PyMOL Python script that loads the backbone (N, CA, C, O; Angstrom):
from pymol import cmd

cmd.read_pdbstr("""\
ATOM      1  N   MET A   1     -44.717  35.616 -44.565  1.00  0.00           N
ATOM      2  CA  MET A   1     -44.055  36.822 -44.767  1.00  0.00           C
ATOM      3  C   MET A   1     -42.824  36.606 -43.606  1.00  0.00           C
ATOM      4  O   MET A   1     -42.878  36.034 -42.517  1.00  0.00           O
ATOM      5  N   LYS A   2     -41.563  37.379 -44.362  1.00  0.00           N
ATOM      6  CA  LYS A   2     -40.334  36.946 -43.399  1.00  0.00           C
ATOM      7  C   LYS A   2     -40.212  38.237 -42.897  1.00  0.00           C
ATOM      8  O   LYS A   2     -40.999  39.091 -43.306  1.00  0.00           O
ATOM      9  N   ALA A   3     -39.239  38.568 -41.964  1.00  0.00           N
ATOM     10  CA  ALA A   3     -38.982  39.760 -41.406  1.00  0.00           C
ATOM     11  C   ALA A   3     -38.609  40.610 -42.535  1.00  0.00           C
ATOM     12  O   ALA A   3     -39.211  41.631 -42.869  1.00  0.00           O
ATOM     13  N   ASN A   4     -37.658  40.158 -43.054  1.00  0.00           N
ATOM     14  CA  ASN A   4     -36.903  41.134 -44.573  1.00  0.00           C
ATOM     15  C   ASN A   4     -37.869  41.506 -44.995  1.00  0.00           C
ATOM     16  O   ASN A   4     -37.638  42.572 -45.567  1.00  0.00           O
ATOM     17  N   ASP A   5     -39.213  41.161 -45.080  1.00  0.00           N
ATOM     18  CA  ASP A   5     -40.107  41.627 -46.574  1.00  0.00           C
ATOM     19  C   ASP A   5     -40.684  43.203 -45.614  1.00  0.00           C
ATOM     20  O   ASP A   5     -41.028  44.234 -46.194  1.00  0.00           O
ATOM     21  N   THR A   6     -40.667  43.033 -44.090  1.00  0.00           N
ATOM     22  CA  THR A   6     -41.467  44.664 -43.915  1.00  0.00           C
ATOM     23  C   THR A   6     -40.340  45.617 -43.342  1.00  0.00           C
ATOM     24  O   THR A   6     -40.508  46.343 -42.362  1.00  0.00           O
ATOM     25  N   LEU A   7     -38.842  45.498 -44.281  1.00  0.00           N
ATOM     26  CA  LEU A   7     -38.084  46.270 -44.020  1.00  0.00           C
ATOM     27  C   LEU A   7     -37.682  47.167 -45.171  1.00  0.00           C
ATOM     28  O   LEU A   7     -37.826  46.832 -46.346  1.00  0.00           O
ATOM     29  N   MET A   8     -37.230  48.189 -44.825  1.00  0.00           N
ATOM     30  CA  MET A   8     -36.739  49.653 -45.664  1.00  0.00           C
ATOM     31  C   MET A   8     -35.362  49.058 -46.222  1.00  0.00           C
ATOM     32  O   MET A   8     -34.532  48.687 -45.392  1.00  0.00           O
ATOM     33  N   ASP A   9     -35.071  48.947 -47.623  1.00  0.00           N
ATOM     34  CA  ASP A   9     -33.450  49.155 -47.484  1.00  0.00           C
ATOM     35  C   ASP A   9     -33.029  50.339 -47.577  1.00  0.00           C
ATOM     36  O   ASP A   9     -33.754  51.330 -47.668  1.00  0.00           O
ATOM     37  N   LYS A  10     -31.589  50.331 -47.560  1.00  0.00           N
ATOM     38  CA  LYS A  10     -30.777  51.554 -47.337  1.00  0.00           C
ATOM     39  C   LYS A  10     -31.172  52.652 -48.095  1.00  0.00           C
ATOM     40  O   LYS A  10     -31.495  53.737 -47.612  1.00  0.00           O
ATOM     41  N   GLU A  11     -31.145  52.329 -49.493  1.00  0.00           N
ATOM     42  CA  GLU A  11     -31.557  53.488 -50.780  1.00  0.00           C
ATOM     43  C   GLU A  11     -33.172  53.873 -50.350  1.00  0.00           C
ATOM     44  O   GLU A  11     -33.398  55.071 -50.526  1.00  0.00           O
ATOM     45  N   ALA A  12     -34.099  53.257 -49.931  1.00  0.00           N
ATOM     46  CA  ALA A  12     -35.245  53.929 -49.866  1.00  0.00           C
ATOM     47  C   ALA A  12     -35.075  54.493 -48.189  1.00  0.00           C
ATOM     48  O   ALA A  12     -36.049  55.142 -47.808  1.00  0.00           O
ATOM     49  N   LEU A  13     -34.545  54.408 -47.705  1.00  0.00           N
ATOM     50  CA  LEU A  13     -34.262  55.434 -46.095  1.00  0.00           C
ATOM     51  C   LEU A  13     -33.569  56.272 -46.858  1.00  0.00           C
ATOM     52  O   LEU A  13     -34.540  56.979 -47.129  1.00  0.00           O
ATOM     53  N   GLU A  14     -32.549  56.864 -47.523  1.00  0.00           N
ATOM     54  CA  GLU A  14     -31.671  57.920 -47.993  1.00  0.00           C
ATOM     55  C   GLU A  14     -32.386  58.698 -48.689  1.00  0.00           C
ATOM     56  O   GLU A  14     -32.278  59.924 -48.729  1.00  0.00           O
ATOM     57  N   LYS A  15     -33.291  57.909 -49.377  1.00  0.00           N
ATOM     58  CA  LYS A  15     -34.442  58.803 -50.316  1.00  0.00           C
ATOM     59  C   LYS A  15     -35.317  59.469 -49.779  1.00  0.00           C
ATOM     60  O   LYS A  15     -35.828  60.484 -50.252  1.00  0.00           O
ATOM     61  N   CYS A  16     -35.680  58.732 -48.282  1.00  0.00           N
ATOM     62  CA  CYS A  16     -36.759  59.474 -47.488  1.00  0.00           C
ATOM     63  C   CYS A  16     -36.283  60.668 -46.827  1.00  0.00           C
ATOM     64  O   CYS A  16     -36.855  61.748 -46.683  1.00  0.00           O
ATOM     65  N   TYR A  17     -35.116  60.280 -46.443  1.00  0.00           N
ATOM     66  CA  TYR A  17     -34.044  61.649 -45.744  1.00  0.00           C
ATOM     67  C   TYR A  17     -33.885  62.737 -46.462  1.00  0.00           C
ATOM     68  O   TYR A  17     -33.895  63.888 -46.027  1.00  0.00           O
ATOM     69  N   ARG A  18     -33.747  62.420 -47.496  1.00  0.00           N
ATOM     70  CA  ARG A  18     -33.079  63.676 -48.457  1.00  0.00           C
ATOM     71  C   ARG A  18     -34.848  64.340 -48.891  1.00  0.00           C
ATOM     72  O   ARG A  18     -35.134  65.538 -48.893  1.00  0.00           O
ATOM     73  N   ASP A  19     -35.595  63.462 -49.147  1.00  0.00           N
ATOM     74  CA  ASP A  19     -37.076  64.172 -49.512  1.00  0.00           C
ATOM     75  C   ASP A  19     -37.790  64.699 -48.369  1.00  0.00           C
ATOM     76  O   ASP A  19     -38.884  65.223 -48.580  1.00  0.00           O
ATOM     77  N   GLY A  20     -37.314  64.637 -47.133  1.00  0.00           N
ATOM     78  CA  GLY A  20     -38.005  65.102 -45.629  1.00  0.00           C
ATOM     79  C   GLY A  20     -39.223  64.315 -45.587  1.00  0.00           C
ATOM     80  O   GLY A  20     -40.345  64.748 -45.323  1.00  0.00           O
ATOM     81  N   LEU A  21     -38.859  62.941 -45.913  1.00  0.00           N
ATOM     82  CA  LEU A  21     -40.467  62.008 -45.778  1.00  0.00           C
ATOM     83  C   LEU A  21     -39.881  60.812 -44.566  1.00  0.00           C
ATOM     84  O   LEU A  21     -40.513  59.818 -44.208  1.00  0.00           O
ATOM     85  N   LEU A  22     -38.349  61.280 -44.019  1.00  0.00           N
ATOM     86  CA  LEU A  22     -38.013  60.219 -42.947  1.00  0.00           C
ATOM     87  C   LEU A  22     -38.941  59.911 -41.495  1.00  0.00           C
ATOM     88  O   LEU A  22     -39.021  58.848 -40.880  1.00  0.00           O
ATOM     89  N   GLY A  23     -39.509  61.046 -41.230  1.00  0.00           N
ATOM     90  CA  GLY A  23     -40.569  61.243 -40.340  1.00  0.00           C
ATOM     91  C   GLY A  23     -41.812  60.338 -40.300  1.00  0.00           C
ATOM     92  O   GLY A  23     -42.027  59.605 -39.335  1.00  0.00           O
ATOM     93  N   TRP A  24     -42.513  60.396 -41.221  1.00  0.00           N
ATOM     94  CA  TRP A  24     -43.539  60.121 -41.919  1.00  0.00           C
ATOM     95  C   TRP A  24     -43.200  58.216 -42.333  1.00  0.00           C
ATOM     96  O   TRP A  24     -43.924  57.244 -42.118  1.00  0.00           O
ATOM     97  N   TRP A  25     -41.984  58.287 -42.902  1.00  0.00           N
ATOM     98  CA  TRP A  25     -42.039  56.777 -42.950  1.00  0.00           C
ATOM     99  C   TRP A  25     -41.550  56.062 -42.246  1.00  0.00           C
ATOM    100  O   TRP A  25     -41.536  54.861 -42.514  1.00  0.00           O
ATOM    101  N   LEU A  26     -40.904  56.623 -40.949  1.00  0.00           N
ATOM    102  CA  LEU A  26     -40.731  55.820 -39.704  1.00  0.00           C
ATOM    103  C   LEU A  26     -41.872  55.991 -39.024  1.00  0.00           C
ATOM    104  O   LEU A  26     -41.863  55.102 -38.172  1.00  0.00           O
ATOM    105  N   ARG A  27     -43.107  56.793 -38.884  1.00  0.00           N
ATOM    106  CA  ARG A  27     -44.547  56.390 -38.522  1.00  0.00           C
ATOM    107  C   ARG A  27     -45.238  55.220 -38.923  1.00  0.00           C
ATOM    108  O   ARG A  27     -45.959  54.435 -38.306  1.00  0.00           O
ATOM    109  N   ILE A  28     -44.765  55.300 -40.364  1.00  0.00           N
ATOM    110  CA  ILE A  28     -45.330  54.195 -40.990  1.00  0.00           C
ATOM    111  C   ILE A  28     -44.428  52.449 -40.915  1.00  0.00           C
ATOM    112  O   ILE A  28     -44.940  51.346 -41.105  1.00  0.00           O
ATOM    113  N   ALA A  29     -43.794  52.594 -40.765  1.00  0.00           N
ATOM    114  CA  ALA A  29     -42.797  51.647 -40.214  1.00  0.00           C
ATOM    115  C   ALA A  29     -42.847  50.954 -38.933  1.00  0.00           C
ATOM    116  O   ALA A  29     -42.612  49.765 -38.719  1.00  0.00           O
ATOM    117  N   GLN A  30     -43.355  52.323 -37.704  1.00  0.00           N
ATOM    118  CA  GLN A  30     -43.814  51.647 -36.793  1.00  0.00           C
ATOM    119  C   GLN A  30     -44.974  50.532 -36.763  1.00  0.00           C
ATOM    120  O   GLN A  30     -44.805  49.363 -36.417  1.00  0.00           O
ATOM    121  N   THR A  31     -45.855  50.953 -37.073  1.00  0.00           N
ATOM    122  CA  THR A  31     -46.973  50.733 -37.499  1.00  0.00           C
ATOM    123  C   THR A  31     -47.345  49.470 -38.339  1.00  0.00           C
ATOM    124  O   THR A  31     -48.412  48.856 -38.383  1.00  0.00           O
ATOM    125  N   GLN A  32     -46.212  49.262 -38.968  1.00  0.00           N
ATOM    126  CA  GLN A  32     -46.438  48.182 -39.545  1.00  0.00           C
ATOM    127  C   GLN A  32     -45.851  46.985 -39.328  1.00  0.00           C
ATOM    128  O   GLN A  32     -46.224  45.929 -39.838  1.00  0.00           O
ATOM    129  N   SER A  33     -44.646  47.162 -38.342  1.00  0.00           N
ATOM    130  CA  SER A  33     -43.521  46.600 -37.238  1.00  0.00           C
ATOM    131  C   SER A  33     -44.567  45.847 -36.438  1.00  0.00           C
ATOM    132  O   SER A  33     -44.620  44.620 -36.349  1.00  0.00           O
ATOM    133  N   GLU A  34     -45.663  46.995 -35.677  1.00  0.00           N
ATOM    134  CA  GLU A  34     -46.763  46.313 -34.616  1.00  0.00           C
ATOM    135  C   GLU A  34     -47.467  45.337 -35.185  1.00  0.00           C
ATOM    136  O   GLU A  34     -47.627  44.310 -34.525  1.00  0.00           O
ATOM    137  N   ILE A  35     -48.199  45.454 -36.891  1.00  0.00           N
ATOM    138  CA  ILE A  35     -49.254  44.927 -37.208  1.00  0.00           C
ATOM    139  C   ILE A  35     -48.214  43.440 -37.690  1.00  0.00           C
ATOM    140  O   ILE A  35     -49.000  42.528 -37.946  1.00  0.00           O
ATOM    141  N   SER A  36     -47.141  43.100 -37.823  1.00  0.00           N
ATOM    142  CA  SER A  36     -46.519  42.421 -38.118  1.00  0.00           C
ATOM    143  C   SER A  36     -46.043  41.488 -36.856  1.00  0.00           C
ATOM    144  O   SER A  36     -45.898  40.287 -37.083  1.00  0.00           O
ATOM    145  N   PHE A  37     -45.832  41.910 -35.745  1.00  0.00           N
ATOM    146  CA  PHE A  37     -45.666  41.394 -34.711  1.00  0.00           C
ATOM    147  C   PHE A  37     -46.587  40.721 -33.968  1.00  0.00           C
ATOM    148  O   PHE A  37     -46.360  39.797 -33.187  1.00  0.00           O
ATOM    149  N   LYS A  38     -47.868  41.326 -34.299  1.00  0.00           N
ATOM    150  CA  LYS A  38     -49.246  40.967 -33.473  1.00  0.00           C
ATOM    151  C   LYS A  38     -49.737  39.898 -34.505  1.00  0.00           C
ATOM    152  O   LYS A  38     -50.572  39.103 -34.074  1.00  0.00           O
ATOM    153  N   ALA A  39     -49.389  39.783 -35.638  1.00  0.00           N
ATOM    154  CA  ALA A  39     -49.907  38.504 -36.851  1.00  0.00           C
ATOM    155  C   ALA A  39     -48.661  37.611 -36.001  1.00  0.00           C
ATOM    156  O   ALA A  39     -49.173  37.353 -34.911  1.00  0.00           O
ATOM    157  N   GLY A  40     -47.874  37.289 -36.019  1.00  0.00           N
ATOM    158  CA  GLY A  40     -46.565  36.445 -35.556  1.00  0.00           C
ATOM    159  C   GLY A  40     -47.387  36.120 -34.513  1.00  0.00           C
ATOM    160  O   GLY A  40     -48.148  35.161 -34.644  1.00  0.00           O
ATOM    161  N   ILE A  41     -47.362  36.819 -33.397  1.00  0.00           N
ATOM    162  CA  ILE A  41     -47.780  36.483 -31.804  1.00  0.00           C
ATOM    163  C   ILE A  41     -49.404  35.456 -32.592  1.00  0.00           C
ATOM    164  O   ILE A  41     -49.746  34.314 -32.286  1.00  0.00           O
ATOM    165  N   ASN A  42     -49.925  36.184 -33.383  1.00  0.00           N
ATOM    166  CA  ASN A  42     -51.342  35.349 -33.510  1.00  0.00           C
ATOM    167  C   ASN A  42     -51.183  34.072 -33.979  1.00  0.00           C
ATOM    168  O   ASN A  42     -51.611  33.025 -33.494  1.00  0.00           O
ATOM    169  N   GLU A  43     -50.592  34.235 -34.873  1.00  0.00           N
ATOM    170  CA  GLU A  43     -50.170  32.502 -35.700  1.00  0.00           C
ATOM    171  C   GLU A  43     -49.716  31.508 -34.363  1.00  0.00           C
ATOM    172  O   GLU A  43     -50.507  30.665 -33.940  1.00  0.00           O
ATOM    173  N   VAL A  44     -48.551  31.674 -33.836  1.00  0.00           N
ATOM    174  CA  VAL A  44     -48.057  30.934 -32.595  1.00  0.00           C
ATOM    175  C   VAL A  44     -49.574  30.706 -31.739  1.00  0.00           C
ATOM    176  O   VAL A  44     -50.053  29.590 -31.539  1.00  0.00           O
ATOM    177  N   VAL A  45     -50.020  31.618 -31.421  1.00  0.00           N
ATOM    178  CA  VAL A  45     -51.212  31.240 -30.736  1.00  0.00           C
ATOM    179  C   VAL A  45     -51.937  30.442 -31.392  1.00  0.00           C
ATOM    180  O   VAL A  45     -52.061  29.324 -30.891  1.00  0.00           O
ATOM    181  N   GLU A  46     -52.365  30.606 -32.176  1.00  0.00           N
ATOM    182  CA  GLU A  46     -53.289  29.877 -32.731  1.00  0.00           C
ATOM    183  C   GLU A  46     -52.642  28.256 -33.317  1.00  0.00           C
ATOM    184  O   GLU A  46     -53.344  27.258 -33.483  1.00  0.00           O
ATOM    185  N   TRP A  47     -51.254  28.334 -33.539  1.00  0.00           N
ATOM    186  CA  TRP A  47     -50.949  27.000 -33.729  1.00  0.00           C
ATOM    187  C   TRP A  47     -50.536  25.931 -32.612  1.00  0.00           C
ATOM    188  O   TRP A  47     -50.284  24.727 -32.653  1.00  0.00           O
ATOM    189  N   GLY A  48     -50.582  27.026 -31.455  1.00  0.00           N
ATOM    190  CA  GLY A  48     -50.439  25.733 -30.120  1.00  0.00           C
ATOM    191  C   GLY A  48     -52.062  25.732 -29.691  1.00  0.00           C
ATOM    192  O   GLY A  48     -52.331  25.237 -28.596  1.00  0.00           O
ATOM    193  N   LYS A  49     -53.176  26.279 -30.527  1.00  0.00           N
ATOM    194  CA  LYS A  49     -54.352  25.611 -29.716  1.00  0.00           C
ATOM    195  C   LYS A  49     -54.927  24.545 -30.353  1.00  0.00           C
ATOM    196  O   LYS A  49     -55.882  23.874 -29.963  1.00  0.00           O
ATOM    197  N   GLU A  50     -53.954  24.369 -31.883  1.00  0.00           N
ATOM    198  CA  GLU A  50     -54.246  22.990 -32.634  1.00  0.00           C
ATOM    199  C   GLU A  50     -53.944  21.735 -31.884  1.00  0.00           C
ATOM    200  O   GLU A  50     -53.002  21.771 -31.091  1.00  0.00           O
ATOM    201  N   THR A  51     -54.632  20.616 -32.034  1.00  0.00           N
ATOM    202  CA  THR A  51     -54.392  19.330 -31.627  1.00  0.00           C
ATOM    203  C   THR A  51     -53.258  18.259 -32.472  1.00  0.00           C
ATOM    204  O   THR A  51     -53.333  17.910 -33.650  1.00  0.00           O
ATOM    205  N   CYS A  52     -52.232  17.887 -31.482  1.00  0.00           N
ATOM    206  CA  CYS A  52     -51.473  17.374 -32.409  1.00  0.00           C
ATOM    207  C   CYS A  52     -51.880  16.310 -33.346  1.00  0.00           C
ATOM    208  O   CYS A  52     -52.787  15.575 -32.956  1.00  0.00           O
ATOM    209  N   PRO A  53     -51.395  16.102 -34.465  1.00  0.00           N
ATOM    210  CA  PRO A  53     -51.152  15.127 -35.285  1.00  0.00           C
ATOM    211  C   PRO A  53     -50.954  13.390 -34.864  1.00  0.00           C
ATOM    212  O   PRO A  53     -51.381  12.360 -35.386  1.00  0.00           O
ATOM    213  N   HIS A  54     -50.078  13.669 -33.646  1.00  0.00           N
ATOM    214  CA  HIS A  54     -49.278  12.391 -33.327  1.00  0.00           C
ATOM    215  C   HIS A  54     -49.824  12.258 -31.309  1.00  0.00           C
ATOM    216  O   HIS A  54     -49.186  12.153 -30.261  1.00  0.00           O
ATOM    217  N   CYS A  55     -51.386  12.349 -31.690  1.00  0.00           N
ATOM    218  CA  CYS A  55     -52.020  12.183 -30.734  1.00  0.00           C
ATOM    219  C   CYS A  55     -51.945  10.718 -30.160  1.00  0.00           C
ATOM    220  O   CYS A  55     -51.560   9.995 -31.078  1.00  0.00           O
ATOM    221  N   ILE A  56     -52.142  10.043 -29.098  1.00  0.00           N
ATOM    222  CA  ILE A  56     -51.853   8.567 -28.561  1.00  0.00           C
ATOM    223  C   ILE A  56     -52.886   8.421 -28.147  1.00  0.00           C
ATOM    224  O   ILE A  56     -53.165   9.126 -27.176  1.00  0.00           O
ATOM    225  N   GLY A  57     -53.895   7.507 -28.634  1.00  0.00           N
ATOM    226  CA  GLY A  57     -55.092   7.373 -28.460  1.00  0.00           C
ATOM    227  C   GLY A  57     -56.012   8.696 -28.497  1.00  0.00           C
ATOM    228  O   GLY A  57     -55.961   9.571 -29.361  1.00  0.00           O
ATOM    229  N   MET A  58     -56.784   8.660 -27.483  1.00  0.00           N
ATOM    230  CA  MET A  58     -57.701   9.704 -27.048  1.00  0.00           C
ATOM    231  C   MET A  58     -57.093  11.329 -25.778  1.00  0.00           C
ATOM    232  O   MET A  58     -57.771  12.107 -25.107  1.00  0.00           O
ATOM    233  N   THR A  59     -55.141  11.169 -26.034  1.00  0.00           N
ATOM    234  CA  THR A  59     -54.984  12.032 -25.203  1.00  0.00           C
ATOM    235  C   THR A  59     -55.291  13.583 -25.484  1.00  0.00           C
ATOM    236  O   THR A  59     -55.515  14.508 -24.703  1.00  0.00           O
ATOM    237  N   TYR A  60     -55.217  13.527 -26.899  1.00  0.00           N
ATOM    238  CA  TYR A  60     -55.674  14.983 -27.589  1.00  0.00           C
ATOM    239  C   TYR A  60     -54.256  16.068 -26.895  1.00  0.00           C
ATOM    240  O   TYR A  60     -54.455  17.161 -26.366  1.00  0.00           O
ATOM    241  N   CYS A  61     -53.352  15.643 -27.014  1.00  0.00           N
ATOM    242  CA  CYS A  61     -52.059  16.296 -26.783  1.00  0.00           C
ATOM    243  C   CYS A  61     -51.978  17.402 -27.258  1.00  0.00           C
ATOM    244  O   CYS A  61     -52.491  17.406 -28.376  1.00  0.00           O
ATOM    245  N   TYR A  62     -51.484  18.610 -26.894  1.00  0.00           N
ATOM    246  CA  TYR A  62     -51.530  19.773 -28.144  1.00  0.00           C
ATOM    247  C   TYR A  62     -50.053  19.834 -28.469  1.00  0.00           C
ATOM    248  O   TYR A  62     -49.150  19.253 -27.867  1.00  0.00           O
ATOM    249  N   LYS A  63     -49.936  20.756 -29.684  1.00  0.00           N
ATOM    250  CA  LYS A  63     -48.955  20.793 -30.456  1.00  0.00           C
ATOM    251  C   LYS A  63     -47.472  21.583 -29.773  1.00  0.00           C
ATOM    252  O   LYS A  63     -46.350  21.598 -30.279  1.00  0.00           O
ATOM    253  N   ARG A  64     -47.864  22.118 -28.649  1.00  0.00           N
ATOM    254  CA  ARG A  64     -47.061  22.744 -28.063  1.00  0.00           C
ATOM    255  C   ARG A  64     -46.229  22.145 -26.756  1.00  0.00           C
ATOM    256  O   ARG A  64     -45.394  22.844 -26.182  1.00  0.00           O
ATOM    257  N   VAL A  65     -46.410  21.329 -26.503  1.00  0.00           N
ATOM    258  CA  VAL A  65     -46.147  20.214 -25.926  1.00  0.00           C
ATOM    259  C   VAL A  65     -45.497  18.464 -26.696  1.00  0.00           C
ATOM    260  O   VAL A  65     -45.046  17.495 -26.086  1.00  0.00           O
ATOM    261  N   CYS A  66     -45.684  18.636 -28.042  1.00  0.00           N
ATOM    262  CA  CYS A  66     -45.315  17.584 -28.757  1.00  0.00           C
ATOM    263  C   CYS A  66     -43.879  18.117 -29.242  1.00  0.00           C
ATOM    264  O   CYS A  66     -43.893  19.269 -29.676  1.00  0.00           O
ATOM    265  N   ASP A  67     -42.249  17.243 -29.231  1.00  0.00           N
ATOM    266  CA  ASP A  67     -41.720  17.977 -29.561  1.00  0.00           C
ATOM    267  C   ASP A  67     -41.173  17.546 -31.118  1.00  0.00           C
ATOM    268  O   ASP A  67     -40.239  18.052 -31.740  1.00  0.00           O
ATOM    269  N   THR A  68     -41.993  16.542 -31.491  1.00  0.00           N
ATOM    270  CA  THR A  68     -42.174  16.060 -33.133  1.00  0.00           C
ATOM    271  C   THR A  68     -42.530  17.747 -33.945  1.00  0.00           C
ATOM    272  O   THR A  68     -41.852  18.436 -34.707  1.00  0.00           O
ATOM    273  N   CYS A  69     -43.647  17.901 -33.454  1.00  0.00           N
ATOM    274  CA  CYS A  69     -44.232  18.890 -34.076  1.00  0.00           C
ATOM    275  C   CYS A  69     -43.494  20.388 -33.580  1.00  0.00           C
ATOM    276  O   CYS A  69     -43.404  21.316 -34.385  1.00  0.00           O
ATOM    277  N   TRP A  70     -43.093  20.481 -32.474  1.00  0.00           N
ATOM    278  CA  TRP A  70     -42.460  21.728 -32.258  1.00  0.00           C
ATOM    279  C   TRP A  70     -40.987  21.875 -32.663  1.00  0.00           C
ATOM    280  O   TRP A  70     -40.389  22.946 -32.565  1.00  0.00           O
ATOM    281  N   GLN A  71     -40.425  20.724 -33.130  1.00  0.00           N
ATOM    282  CA  GLN A  71     -39.280  21.241 -33.960  1.00  0.00           C
ATOM    283  C   GLN A  71     -39.566  21.351 -35.373  1.00  0.00           C
ATOM    284  O   GLN A  71     -38.757  21.906 -36.116  1.00  0.00           O
ATOM    285  N   ALA A  72     -40.899  20.757 -35.902  1.00  0.00           N
ATOM    286  CA  ALA A  72     -41.055  20.982 -37.452  1.00  0.00           C
ATOM    287  C   ALA A  72     -41.357  22.563 -37.364  1.00  0.00           C
ATOM    288  O   ALA A  72     -40.607  23.374 -37.907  1.00  0.00           O
ATOM    289  N   LYS A  73     -42.322  22.884 -36.760  1.00  0.00           N
ATOM    290  CA  LYS A  73     -42.657  24.266 -36.898  1.00  0.00           C
ATOM    291  C   LYS A  73     -41.726  25.183 -36.770  1.00  0.00           C
ATOM    292  O   LYS A  73     -41.840  26.207 -37.444  1.00  0.00           O
ATOM    293  N   LEU A  74     -40.494  25.006 -35.795  1.00  0.00           N
ATOM    294  CA  LEU A  74     -39.398  26.191 -35.615  1.00  0.00           C
ATOM    295  C   LEU A  74     -38.833  26.084 -37.039  1.00  0.00           C
ATOM    296  O   LEU A  74     -38.515  27.066 -37.709  1.00  0.00           O
ATOM    297  N   LYS A  75     -38.735  24.813 -37.442  1.00  0.00           N
ATOM    298  CA  LYS A  75     -37.799  24.768 -38.978  1.00  0.00           C
ATOM    299  C   LYS A  75     -38.774  25.769 -39.687  1.00  0.00           C
ATOM    300  O   LYS A  75     -38.327  26.858 -40.049  1.00  0.00           O
ATOM    301  N   GLU A  76     -40.039  25.459 -39.893  1.00  0.00           N
ATOM    302  CA  GLU A  76     -41.169  26.322 -40.780  1.00  0.00           C
ATOM    303  C   GLU A  76     -40.821  27.786 -40.766  1.00  0.00           C
ATOM    304  O   GLU A  76     -40.672  28.498 -41.759  1.00  0.00           O
ATOM    305  N   TRP A  77     -40.699  28.174 -39.368  1.00  0.00           N
ATOM    306  CA  TRP A  77     -40.593  29.668 -38.948  1.00  0.00           C
ATOM    307  C   TRP A  77     -39.417  30.440 -39.330  1.00  0.00           C
ATOM    308  O   TRP A  77     -39.214  31.645 -39.484  1.00  0.00           O
ATOM    309  N   GLY A  78     -38.337  28.855 -39.493  1.00  0.00           N
ATOM    310  CA  GLY A  78     -36.892  29.580 -39.535  1.00  0.00           C
ATOM    311  C   GLY A  78     -35.980  29.888 -38.638  1.00  0.00           C
ATOM    312  O   GLY A  78     -34.912  30.479 -38.798  1.00  0.00           O
ATOM    313  N   ILE A  79     -36.590  29.338 -37.426  1.00  0.00           N
ATOM    314  CA  ILE A  79     -35.927  29.269 -36.134  1.00  0.00           C
ATOM    315  C   ILE A  79     -35.032  28.343 -35.514  1.00  0.00           C
ATOM    316  O   ILE A  79     -34.500  28.510 -34.416  1.00  0.00           O
ATOM    317  N   ASP A  80     -34.864  27.157 -36.424  1.00  0.00           N
ATOM    318  CA  ASP A  80     -34.264  26.078 -36.013  1.00  0.00           C
ATOM    319  C   ASP A  80     -32.733  25.970 -35.900  1.00  0.00           C
ATOM    320  O   ASP A  80     -32.216  24.925 -35.506  1.00  0.00           O
TER     321      ASP A  80
END
""", "prot")
cmd.dss("prot")
cmd.show_as("cartoon", "prot")
cmd.util.cbc("prot")
cmd.orient("prot")
């Protein structure tokens, strides 16, 4: 899921305002943003717990300290 997937476009916001639903939609948007934020944090934490496929011998280094894995994950997340 991308950040844009959780945003309302300008037309939808204007319609909510006209229909008197803006407060209701803002509460929904706030709740959805909190859910999305927590899901994103969970994804990072779970990824960080995995062992790196680039381990040397029995070192069992973690992805969070492997530059190769870190750069690949940043690119996947669109943060490169």
